[in-house]
C-alpha positions, -999 to 999 in steps of 0.1 A, spaced: 435 -174 -193 461 -146 -194 498 -145 -186 509 -111 -172 533 -91 -193 551 -58 -184 535 -27 -199 553 -13 -228 567 23 -230 541 33 -255 514 26 -229 532 46 -203 536 76 -226 500 74 -236 487 71 -201 506 102 -190 500 124 -221 471 116 -243 450 102 -215 460 121 -184 440 105 -157 448 84 -127 427 68 -100 407 95 -81 415 121 -108 377 125 -113 369 129 -76 345 157 -69 334 166 -34 300 149 -28 288 182 -13 295 199 -46 275 173 -64 247 175 -39 246 213 -45 237 208 -81 203 222 -90 187 189 -100 154 190 -118 118 199 -112 89 178 -124 64 193 -148 36 179 -171 29 153 -145 5 126 -156 -7 96 -136 -30 69 -150 -36 37 -132 -3 20 -129 18 44 -150 33 78 -141 50 102 -165 66 136 -162 90 160 -178 120 169 -157 133 205 -163 167 216 -150 160 235 -118 187 261 -118 222 270 -129 238 239 -144 267 223 -126 283 210 -158 307 189 -138 316 164 -166 298 180 -195 268 201 -200 237 193 -179 209 182 -202 180 207 -198 150 184 -202 145 148 -193 116 124 -198 105 103 -168 82 73 -169 74 50 -140 54 18 -144 41 -8 -119 48 -38 -140 38 -64 -114 27 -63 -78 64 -67 -69 82 -47 -96 85 -10 -105 102 1 -137 116 36 -137 130 51 -169 148 85 -173 162 97 -206 170 128 -226 136 142 -237 151 159 -268 176 134 -282 179 96 -286 204 80 -262 219 46 -261 200 19 -243 208 -18 -239 193 -33 -271 162 -55 -267 180 -81 -288 206 -85 -261 184 -80 -230 147 -86 -238 124 -65 -216 99 -84 -195 62 -80 -201 42 -65 -172 11 -79 -157 -22 -61 -157 -28 -42 -124 -60 -24 -118 -44 0 -95 -9 7 -81 -24 5 -46 -24 -33 -49 14 -34 -54 38 -44 -26 61 -14 -33 52 22 -41 68 51 -60 67 85 -44 82 118 -55 88 154 -47 82 178 -76 108 205 -69 136 198 -66 127 165 -81 135 134 -60 119 100 -57 116 72 -33 105 36 -33 88 23 -2 73 -10 10 35 -7 9 27 -27 41 51 -9 64 59 24 45 96 16 50 117 35 25 139 12 4 155 37 -20 155 75 -19 173 102 -38 162 129 -13 190 155 -8 209 140 -37 199 157 -70 201 136 -102 228 147 -125 223 139 -162 250 149 -187 260 134 -221 287 112 -205 280 113 -168 249 102 -149 247 103 -112 220 89 -88 226 86 -51 204 69 -24 205 68 14 204 34 31 205 23 67 237 25 86 262 -3 76 236 -16 52 237 -53 42 243 -50 4 251 -80 -19 258 -80 -56 271 -53 -79 297 -76 -94 318 -91 -108 344 -85 -81 366 -102 -56 351 -88 -23 333 -103 7 297 -113 -2 283 -86 21 299 -56 6 320 -33 27 303 0 32 333 21 42 345 39 10 340 10 -14 341 16 -52 328 -11 -75 337 -5 -111 318 -22 -139 339 -25 -171 349 -59 -185 386 -65 -184 410 -94 -186 417 -96 -148 446 -120 -142 447 -129 -106 411 -116 -100 425 -88 -77 405 -78 -47 386 -45 -51 390 -41 -89 367 -45 -119 368 -81 -133 353 -99 -163 316 -93 -159 290 -67 -151 259 -72 -130 245 -39 -118 220 -54 -94 220 -56 -57 200 -72 -29 196 -53 3 186 -73 34 172 -59 66 155 -77 95 123 -62 81 127 -78 47 148 -81 15 145 -61 -17 164 -56 -49 175 -28 -73 187 -34 -109 201 -6 -132 199 -19 -168 228 0 -182 258 -15 -200 281 15 -199 311 18 -177 303 29 -142 316 34 -107 292 24 -78 304 40 -46 292 28 -12 301 50 18 292 53 54 280 89 56 281 93 94 250 91 116 228 94 85 237 59 74 251 44 43 250 60 9 251 42 -25 260 63 -55 260 54 -92 284 73 -115 278 62 -150 295 73 -182 266 69 -206 233 55 -215 202 62 -195 187 56 -160 167 24 -164 159 11 -129 139 -20 -118 129 -21 -82 119 -54 -66 97 -57 -35 113 -90 -25 97 -102 7 95 -95 44 100 -132 52 117 -150 23 149 -136 7 146 -161 -21 116 -141 -34 138 -112 -45 160 -137 -65 129 -151 -82 116 -115 -90 150 -106 -105 148 -137 -126 116 -124 -141 136 -96 -156 171 -111 -162 157 -144 -174 157 -179 -160 189 -199 -159 195 -224 -186 188 -260 -178 220 -279 -181 226 -316 -188 229 -341 -159 264 -350 -169 276 -314 -164 274 -319 -126 302 -345 -128 338 -337 -122 358 -319 -149 396 -318 -154 416 -292 -174 448 -273 -175 465 -248 -197 497 -266 -207 489 -301 -218 515 -303 -245 501 -329 -268 474 -355 -273 495 -381 -253 494 -357 -223 456 -355 -225 451 -393 -229 475 -399 -200 455 -377 -177 423 -396 -185 440 -429 -179 456 -418 -146 423 -407 -132 408 -441 -140 438 -458 -125 434 -438 -93 398 -446 -90 387 -410 -91 355 -403 -111 363 -381 -142 332 -371 -161 347 -346 -186 381 -339 -200 388 -304 -211 416 -290 -233 428 -253 -234 442 -235 -264 472 -258 -265 454 -280 -291 452 -252 -317 476 -246 -346 495 -214 -338 467 -206 -313 441 -201 -341 406 -210 -332 388 -238 -353 422 -255 -359 442 -284 -345 480 -286 -345 487 -314 -369 519 -324 -351 509 -320 -314 471 -326 -316 464 -343 -349 428 -346 -358 427 -384 -360 443 -389 -326 420 -363 -311 390 -381 -325 404 -413 -310 405 -396 -276 369 -384 -279 357 -418 -291 374 -434 -261 357 -409 -237 323 -415 -253 327 -452 -252 335 -449 -215 304 -427 -209 326 -396 -205 327 -362 -222 350 -337 -238 351 -299 -239 374 -276 -258 383 -239 -256 370 -214 -282 381 -178 -281 364 -149 -299 395 -133 -315 401 -146 -350 436 -145 -365 440 -117 -390 454 -136 -420 441 -121 -452 449 -142 -483 468 -167 -463 444 -196 -465 428 -194 -431 391 -203 -438 376 -190 -405 390 -155 -412 382 -157 -450 346 -168 -444 341 -140 -419 357 -115 -442 334 -125 -470 304 -119 -448 320 -87 -434 312 -97 -398 343 -82 -381 342 -53 -357 353 -21 -375 373 9 -366 361 45 -371 377 44 -406 355 15 -416 384 -10 -417 387 -40 -395 395 -31 -359 427 -50 -351 438 -64 -317 465 -87 -304 456 -120 -288 471 -155 -287 474 -161 -324 490 -126 -330 471 -99 -348 434 -106 -347 400 -93 -356 369 -96 -334 334 -108 -343 307 -82 -344 280 -98 -324 255 -73 -336 260 -82 -373 230 -99 -388 252 -126 -403 273 -133 -372 252 -161 -357 251 -179 -391 289 -175 -393 295 -188 -358 271 -217 -361 287 -227 -394 322 -227 -379 310 -249 -350 293 -272 -375 324 -276 -396 351 -278 -369 331 -296 -342 315 -320 -366 306 -353 -351 318 -374 -381 347 -354 -395 358 -331 -367 359 -329 -329 326 -341 -314 326 -320 -283 299 -322 -256 301 -287 -243 319 -254 -251 343 -232 -231 346 -196 -242 373 -173 -228 390 -140 -235 356 -125 -243 358 -91 -225 372 -90 -252 409 -93 -242 437 -76 -261 474 -79 -254 483 -48 -274 498 -20 -253 483 14 -260 486 33 -283 487 0 -302 496 18 -335 515 -12 -348 500 -45 -335 522 -64 -360 554 -52 -344 540 -58 -309 532 -94 -320 568 -98 -328 579 -83 -295 555 -104 -275 564 -136 -295 528 -142 -305 518 -168 -313 542 -184 -288 564 -212 -301 561 -248 -289 586 -255 -262 590 -293 -268 591 -315 -299 558 -333 -309 552 -369 -300 552 -396 -327 519 -395 -346 513 -432 -337 524 -428 -300 503 -453 -279 477 -439 -256 453 -452 -229 478 -479 -218 482 -489 -181 493 -459 -161 512 -456 -129 501 -428 -107 526 -400 -108 213 -2 -345 208 29 -326 220 65 -334 248 76 -311 261 111 -303 291 121 -322 302 150 -300 314 128 -272 349 117 -263 345 80 -262 382 72 -259 388 95 -229 355 105 -213 355 134 -189 346 111 -160 372 84 -157 358 53 -141 382 34 -118 392 9 -145 422 -11 -131 436 -15 -166 437 23 -170 422 40 -201 389 23 -213 406 8 -244 435 -6 -225 439 -44 -229 406 -46 -248 389 -36 -280 390 1 -289 360 19 -275 355 38 -308 352 5 -327 319 3 -345 293 -24 -348 272 -31 -378 242 -13 -363 262 18 -356 268 11 -319 302 18 -305 322 -4 -281 320 25 -257 284 16 -251 283 -21 -260 317 -32 -245 302 -49 -214 278 -69 -236 305 -87 -257 309 -118 -236 272 -123 -231 265 -119 -268 292 -144 -276 276 -167 -250 243 -165 -267 258 -172 -301 278 -201 -288 247 -216 -270 228 -214 -303 257 -229 -322 259 -259 -298 221 -265 -300 224 -265 -338 250 -293 -336 228 -315 -315 192 -303 -320 170 -309 -290 199 -317 -266 210 -294 -237 245 -283 -237 270 -269 -212 286 -235 -221 311 -220 -196 322 -184 -202 344 -158 -185 327 -125 -193 291 -120 -185 264 -93 -183 230 -94 -166 209 -121 -181 239 -143 -192 226 -172 -172 199 -178 -198 226 -194 -220 257 -201 -200 275 -210 -168 306 -192 -155 339 -199 -140 354 -173 -118 385 -166 -138 423 -167 -133 426 -171 -96 457 -179 -76 466 -211 -58 464 -195 -23 441 -196 7 428 -161 1 414 -171 -33 401 -204 -18 381 -183 7 370 -157 -18 357 -184 -42 327 -189 -19 317 -152 -20 322 -152 -58 300 -183 -61 273 -169 -39 272 -137 -60 265 -155 -93 244 -183 -79 222 -164 -54 221 -129 -69 230 -128 -106 210 -158 -118 241 -176 -132 240 -207 -110 263 -230 -129 294 -214 -114 327 -224 -98 363 -215 -93 394 -232 -107 399 -258 -80 434 -258 -64 439 -224 -82 449 -214 -117 481 -194 -113 513 -202 -92 519 -235 -74 493 -251 -52 503 -272 -22 491 -307 -12 471 -294 18 455 -266 -1 446 -288 -30 432 -314 -7 410 -288 11 400 -273 -23 390 -307 -37 365 -311 -9 352 -275 -12 350 -277 -50 328 -307 -47 301 -283 -36 305 -257 -64 277 -263 -89 304 -264 -116 333 -285 -104 366 -282 -124 403 -286 -116 422 -262 -138 456 -245 -137 482 -226 -157 511 -238 -179 535 -221 -156 523 -240 -126 531 -275 -113 507 -303 -121 477 -305 -97 455 -333 -110 439 -349 -80 459 -381 -84 492 -363 -79 492 -366 -41 477 -395 -20 459 -372 4 444 -352 -25 433 -384 -41 415 -395 -10 400 -361 -5 387 -361 -40 373 -396 -37 355 -388 -4 340 -356 -17 330 -369 -51 313 -399 -34 291 -374 -16 286 -352 -46 276 -380 -69 252 -394 -44 236 -359 -42 234 -354 -80 197 -359 -82 192 -335 -53 212 -307 -70 197 -316 -104 163 -311 -89 174 -277 -74 186 -266 -109 153 -277 -125 135 -255 -100 159 -226 -107 152 -230 -144 114 -230 -136 112 -200 -112 147 -186 -104 150 -201 -70 187 -201 -60 207 -234 -59 234 -221 -36 224 -200 -7 240 -178 19 229 -186 55 208 -155 58 185 -167 30 174 -194 54 177 -174 86 167 -138 76 159 -127 111 193 -137 125 218 -108 121 247 -131 129 243 -147 95 244 -115 74 281 -114 70 289 -151 68 304 -161 35 327 -190 44 297 -212 49 268 -218 25 239 -241 17 245 -264 -13 210 -267 -26 183 -260 0 195 -281 28 232 -291 29 252 -268 51 288 -267 39 314 -254 64 349 -258 50 381 -254 69 396 -221 57 431 -217 71 464 -233 61 475 -262 83 443 -260 103 424 -292 113 397 -273 131 372 -247 121 347 -225 139 313 -226 123 280 -209 129 250 -230 136 217 -210 136 191 -218 162 177 -248 145 179 -286 142 208 -300 121 222 -334 115 258 -344 109 260 -356 73 286 -383 80 271 -398 112 235 -385 108 234 -378 145 213 -348 155 230 -315 164 211 -286 180 222 -252 168 221 -225 194 226 -194 172 263 -195 181 297 -205 168 310 -240 176 344 -254 171 349 -286 150 382 -302 158 402 -330 142 389 -324 107 412 -344 84 425 -328 52 404 -354 33 371 -344 48 348 -313 49 322 -306 76 286 -310 63 253 -308 80 217 -315 69 193 -287 78 163 -301 97 129 -301 80 139 -319 47 137 -352 30 168 -358 9 167 -381 -22 202 -397 -24 216 -425 -45 225 -453 -22 259 -457 -39 282 -435 -59 298 -445 -92 326 -435 -116 304 -417 -141 271 -398 -139 257 -424 -164 264 -451 -139 251 -431 -110 217 -430 -127 216 -468 -124 220 -468 -86 191 -472 -62 178 -444 -42 176 -439 -4 155 -413 12 169 -395 43 142 -380 65 156 -352 86 128 -337 108 129 -301 118 122 -286 152 84 -292 146 89 -329 138 81 -324 101 101 -326 68 94 -322 31 114 -329 -1 112 -330 -38 128 -350 -66 128 -343 -103 141 -368 -129 141 -367 -167 164 -381 -193 190 -356 -183 197 -341 -217 166 -331 -237 157 -294 -240 121 -306 -239 120 -339 -221 93 -363 -235 85 -375 -200 95 -367 -165 91 -379 -129 83 -354 -101 81 -368 -66 70 -351 -34 79 -364 0 62 -354 33 70 -365 68 51 -358 100 15 -354 87 10 -382 112 35 -392 138 64 -412 123 48 -413 89 65 -407 55 43 -402 25 58 -403 -10 38 -396 -41 39 -377 -74 39 -384 -111 62 -411 -125 63 -405 -162 100 -411 -166 110 -446 -159 137 -445 -133 146 -482 -136 158 -484 -100 145 -492 -66 141 -473 -33 166 -493 -13 158 -479 21 144 -449 41 166 -435 68 148 -417 96 170 -393 116 164 -381 151 144 -411 162 150 -409 200 135 -442 210 135 -477 194 103 -482 175 79 -510 184 66 -514 149 75 -504 114 51 -506 84 57 -503 46 25 -496 27 5 -507 57 23 -540 61 45 -548 91 81 -553 82 110 -567 102 136 -553 78 147 -524 99 175 -514 123 177 -486 149 210 -471 161 207 -458 196 238 -438 193 231 -418 161 193 -421 166 189 -434 130 162 -458 120 170 -476 87 140 -492 70 146 -515 40 121 -508 13 134 -527 -18 106 -516 -42 106 -502 -76 106 -464 -76 77 -461 -100 49 -452 -77 42 -437 -43 44 -454 -10 42 -450 28 66 -459 55 56 -454 92 71 -463 125 56 -462 160 
């Protein structure tokens, strides 16, 4: 979290004198850049599936932001039938590349010939340009023709032509529509503490990957580069859309993905082969989470837990922000406001009631030499702090005042971090947390440039902030009845003020973050590694949590991410506002991380973080948030309380939505298991399911939760109706189960109460639902199943169910069920392997779209009278009442 502060005079002076650049100061006419000489290919060698060449500057250098590098090395490799890896670097000098330790490179598969690949590399030797095209159709997917490559010490430029008004998705993190605007859009990748997640600016994370969708197919492009960059998308007239990378360092390290001509999900799975598969999270993490910045003491925290119970709203996990810390120092508790014994009492209470607890851990460690602060002292002894150019600890200013930052490249840092987690989050002597929340890891810094005296700025900014209220009595009662109220880097570069100034909303690169000239143990500077900080902290925290509970999955939620972060963590979308715009944008943000970036455990702060929510907004957001993979209500200390029990309508909205979510837990848990197995997305835009329907390409206020639940929230203040798009397909109203035939058109849904959200089941699926909801995920797992058969237009439906113990990294046993309907008319076949004992029954099977009353119903070949047919909704309910430990057949005729 971040509370905005006015910029100091020192920053203004610096921005206008020492670092004289403003937005667009580095603009160069594209025609000038396109007139640069580019390179010509020599020493060309092609062998099987690998192509290499030397690229020689083809004429008088442009030297637009430095001296053009005279000679480059090019390699192109067909790593799989669907992936080409293109690598361009300085042929004469080592340049920074994203370290393998942070982003492991995928291994290729043996291909006898590149002709068997689904995409192909083509080039022109002089001036050098290259293209990537689809083998089957020869359709060009990426081409640098007419746009010479520019390769300078601190400026790299690659530009490609795309179809007019191209459908481009990704290139985040940002607050923009899911389908990116193509009219003069600049997407800047440089991690920053982005209070309010402003539209059109760089935010916390960096994912230089995009999917482009056409009616002819979907493909992807990933630039593995962690340096700051601007990616510009422009409509270049009749010639179509242009996409241009402007990068301030590193190399050109591209991966091109063939995707598929039919299934957009294929490109997501192919990207997962490079970025890594998402972490498998525990079953409980899909429950509802509650937090806020501003719970003043342990009594506050306990009261919230009790009030949720009194309101009858399921609360799975209680969270606490930095309020619990002593003077905002990590790995401490305030002995007066959050004493250790009372905090342990709260955690014990939660665990006794099958609930969980999560605490905030920031990266910045208070700089307190010789003042008896063990976390600093132990790190000092190991020498694990990020250093300045002078070799001394690089100082910043964060919540506890003057701070140091962990050097995530130091060989001792993981041992240090794990040890601190073991000591402070100890299950017998400390706080036995169930998951971890890491914030401020861009890394954030409150110190205004030039930041030559952070100690004075700490005084001026009143850091750490004092407590506003007296502490409660140590023995204050809680939980009573409640009434609801190492690479070599160039030394001749300007890494504080590079010649090309990216469009960083914070201003100079070092503004509000660590110094870009700070050094890591292995010699890397923050200039190159800055965008990796949050993901490296994520990995270290993931490993620290696994060490606390060996063999048990954990939930880690982070703010700053880089490509590949999903291997370790989930993500919340940062410090949004309590307004309708951020409510709507939360869907696009979720789709970016879940469908493109392979970070599927994602969600926004429900009801908004900053400013004051309203009852109607919070009610709508409670229903929408129930269909985020990560569902958490969280807000700021300067805002009014917004727990779901505050308003009667919000209470009812939360109950209604959580009842549905909890009944769907096994459905979404199954989707996450498959995401962990092969990268299949768990939240989908409509065009993933209807890729040939152009009307779906720009829709980002509707989405599929899992493979089959169409979510269509009301998106306007005061509105009780919403216009939703139903593709030409068979759907079923989730509430009534009645069939709805989509016509490939918008329809208006009227009289939608503030306590409800429109949901539809896509035809062609068999949904495994719990027959009843419960107050905790532990109790949900004890409820019987019901199977909902929703035939598609062809009268068929399929489904899957995966169940294990919900917590083991390597489950000792598992149950995997397949469901097929329509192999024979009216027949549902259920089978699979039942290694994990579910301990519940299949209560009933619900057949949807049964137009006529059956004459006979059989269960495992035996006639049963235990069924009912509703002629209005066209639903046939068949009671089964058998243990869910083997396959079975239900058929009607």
